[in-house]
C-alpha positions in Angstrom: 34.2 -34.2 -55.4 31.1 -34.5 -53.3 33.1 -35.7 -50.4 35.5 -32.8 -50.7 32.7 -30.3 -51.0 31.0 -31.6 -47.9 34.3 -31.8 -45.9 35.2 -28.3 -47.0 31.8 -26.9 -45.9 32.2 -28.7 -42.6 35.7 -27.3 -41.8 34.9 -23.8 -43.1 31.5 -23.7 -41.3 30.7 -25.3 -38.0 34.3 -26.2 -37.2 35.7 -22.8 -38.1 33.0 -21.1 -36.0 33.7 -23.4 -33.0 37.4 -22.7 -33.2 36.9 -19.0 -33.3 34.5 -19.1 -30.3 37.1 -21.2 -28.3 39.9 -18.8 -29.4 38.2 -15.6 -28.4 36.4 -16.9 -25.3 39.6 -18.7 -24.1 41.7 -15.6 -24.5 39.1 -13.6 -22.4 39.3 -16.2 -19.7 43.0 -16.2 -19.7 43.1 -12.4 -19.2 40.5 -12.5 -16.5 42.4 -15.2 -14.7 45.7 -13.3 -15.1 44.0 -10.2 -13.5 42.5 -12.2 -10.7 45.9 -13.8 -9.8 47.5 -10.4 -9.2 47.9 -9.2 -5.6 45.8 -6.1 -5.8 46.7 -5.3 -2.2 50.3 -4.6 -2.9 51.1 -0.9 -3.2 47.5 -0.1 -3.7 48.0 3.3 -2.2 50.7 4.6 -4.4 49.2 3.0 -7.5 45.9 4.6 -6.8 47.4 8.1 -6.2 49.9 8.0 -9.1 47.8 6.3 -11.7 49.0 8.4 -14.6 52.6 7.5 -13.9 51.6 3.9 -14.0 49.6 4.2 -17.2 52.5 6.0 -18.9 54.9 3.3 -17.8 52.6 0.6 -19.0 52.2 2.1 -22.5 55.9 2.8 -22.8 56.8 -0.7 -21.8 54.4 -2.2 -24.3 55.6 0.2 -27.1 59.3 -0.3 -26.6 59.0 -4.2 -26.7 56.9 -4.0 -29.8 59.4 -1.8 -31.4 62.3 -3.8 -33.1 65.5 -3.0 -31.2 63.6 -0.8 -28.9 65.0 -2.4 -25.8 68.5 -3.2 -24.6 67.7 -6.9 -24.8 66.6 -6.6 -28.5 69.8 -4.7 -29.3 72.1 -7.3 -27.7 71.1 -10.0 -30.1 70.3 -8.3 -33.5 70.0 -11.5 -35.6 67.8 -13.2 -33.1 65.7 -10.1 -32.7 65.3 -9.8 -36.5 64.2 -13.4 -36.9 61.9 -13.1 -33.9 60.1 -10.1 -35.4 59.9 -11.7 -38.8 58.4 -14.8 -37.3 55.8 -13.0 -35.3 54.9 -10.3 -37.9 54.4 -13.0 -40.5 52.4 -15.1 -38.1 49.9 -12.2 -37.7 49.8 -10.6 -41.2 49.3 -13.7 -43.3 46.4 -15.4 -41.6 44.5 -12.1 -40.9 45.1 -10.3 -44.2 45.5 -13.0 -46.8 43.0 -12.5 -49.6 41.7 -16.1 -49.6 41.0 -16.0 -45.9 39.0 -12.7 -46.3 37.0 -14.2 -49.2 35.8 -16.9 -46.7 35.3 -14.3 -44.1 33.0 -12.3 -46.4 31.2 -15.4 -47.4 30.5 -16.6 -43.9 30.2 -13.4 -41.9 29.4 -10.7 -44.5 32.6 -8.6 -44.0 36.2 -8.7 -44.9 39.5 -6.9 -43.8 42.1 -5.1 -45.9 44.0 -7.7 -47.9 47.7 -8.2 -48.9 48.7 -9.5 -52.4 49.3 -13.2 -53.0 52.9 -12.2 -53.8 53.4 -10.5 -50.4 51.8 -13.4 -48.7 54.2 -15.7 -50.4 57.2 -13.6 -49.3 56.0 -13.4 -45.8 55.3 -17.2 -45.7 58.8 -18.1 -46.9 60.3 -15.6 -44.4 58.2 -17.1 -41.6 59.4 -20.6 -42.4 63.1 -19.5 -42.6 62.7 -17.7 -39.3 61.0 -20.9 -37.8 63.9 -23.0 -38.9 66.3 -20.5 -37.4 64.5 -20.6 -34.1 64.6 -24.4 -34.0 68.4 -24.4 -34.7 68.8 -21.8 -31.9 67.0 -24.0 -29.5 69.3 -26.9 -30.5 72.7 -25.0 -30.8 72.6 -22.8 -27.8 73.1 -24.6 -24.4 71.3 -22.0 -22.4 68.2 -22.4 -24.6 68.5 -26.1 -25.2 68.4 -26.8 -21.4 65.1 -25.1 -21.1 63.5 -26.6 -24.3 61.2 -29.6 -24.0 59.2 -31.7 -26.5 56.2 -29.4 -25.6 58.0 -26.3 -27.1 58.6 -28.2 -30.5 54.9 -29.3 -30.6 53.8 -25.7 -30.0 56.1 -24.5 -32.8 54.8 -27.2 -35.1 51.2 -26.1 -34.4 52.2 -22.7 -35.7 54.2 -23.8 -38.7 52.0 -26.5 -40.2 49.3 -24.1 -41.3 51.8 -22.1 -43.2 53.4 -25.1 -44.9 50.1 -26.6 -45.9 48.7 -23.3 -47.0 51.7 -22.6 -49.2 51.5 -26.1 -50.8 47.7 -25.6 -51.4 48.1 -22.1 -52.8 50.7 -23.3 -55.3 49.0 -26.6 -56.2 51.9 -28.6 -55.1 50.7 -32.3 -54.8 47.0 -33.0 -54.0 45.3 -29.6 -53.7 42.2 -30.9 -52.1 44.3 -32.8 -49.4 46.4 -29.8 -48.6 43.6 -27.3 -48.5 41.6 -29.4 -46.0 44.7 -30.1 -44.0 45.6 -26.4 -44.0 42.1 -25.4 -42.7 42.1 -28.1 -40.0 45.7 -27.2 -38.9 44.7 -23.5 -38.7 41.7 -24.4 -36.5 43.9 -26.5 -34.2 46.2 -23.5 -33.9 43.3 -21.2 -32.9 41.9 -23.8 -30.3 45.6 -24.3 -28.9 46.3 -20.6 -28.4 44.3 -20.1 -25.0 45.6 -23.4 -23.6 49.4 -23.2 -24.5 52.3 -20.9 -24.6 50.6 -19.3 -27.6 48.5 -17.4 -25.2 51.3 -14.9 -25.0 49.6 -13.5 -28.1 47.5 -11.5 -25.6 49.2 -12.1 -22.2 52.3 -10.3 -23.5 50.3 -7.1 -23.2 49.2 -7.9 -19.7 52.8 -8.7 -18.4 54.4 -5.7 -20.1 51.7 -3.5 -18.7 52.1 -4.9 -15.2 55.9 -4.4 -15.3 55.5 -1.0 -16.9 53.2 0.1 -14.1 55.6 -1.0 -11.5 58.7 0.6 -13.1 56.7 3.7 -14.1 55.8 4.5 -10.5 58.5 3.0 -8.2 61.6 2.4 -10.2 62.6 5.6 -11.9 59.6 6.5 -13.9 58.7 9.2 -11.4 61.4 11.8 -11.1 59.9 13.9 -8.3 56.9 14.3 -6.0 56.9 10.7 -4.9 56.5 9.8 -1.2 57.8 6.3 -0.4 
């Protein structure tokens, strides 16, 4: 019991704080590096003059891609789109708004967020795992996806799935609770640390790329209907 308590305090204390610092600091660095890598000299005149068209294009691009079936690409593959959104929505809602996580947040930092019920968390967790299996099968079954898939992609997917599986087992006391809860917390912290250094960074870089494309299309590729001098 003493060993579990000490280990629990370690993983929910210093290790949790360290993983959060790496997560947030790493994402800031990724965004800064992304912005620095842009060629700011390209089209600087028209972008400077027609800024509002660019902002409108950026916001529209982000909004339409966040909206299920909001783009032609989403509508072409409805099942894949549905599973994609189930996966990502669950991936965000469960960790952030789970009651147990917010209890720890309240204990460690003195505040908590709005929480979802345990039943809702269970439904989202199961939906997430079903969607994850579907995405794995898709990578294996579709030649055009399989040819672009490497072991790295499966490792990244495993990093996101393991915290959900271990958390579900711990929450329902399936097997050794102490083992699963410690494994769950460590897996979650590994995921946080991995985000800035892997493809999981699209968590924030998605908004950068969509905004960049939205600015370009909003100004130069049909977003402006009149009063534009090439």
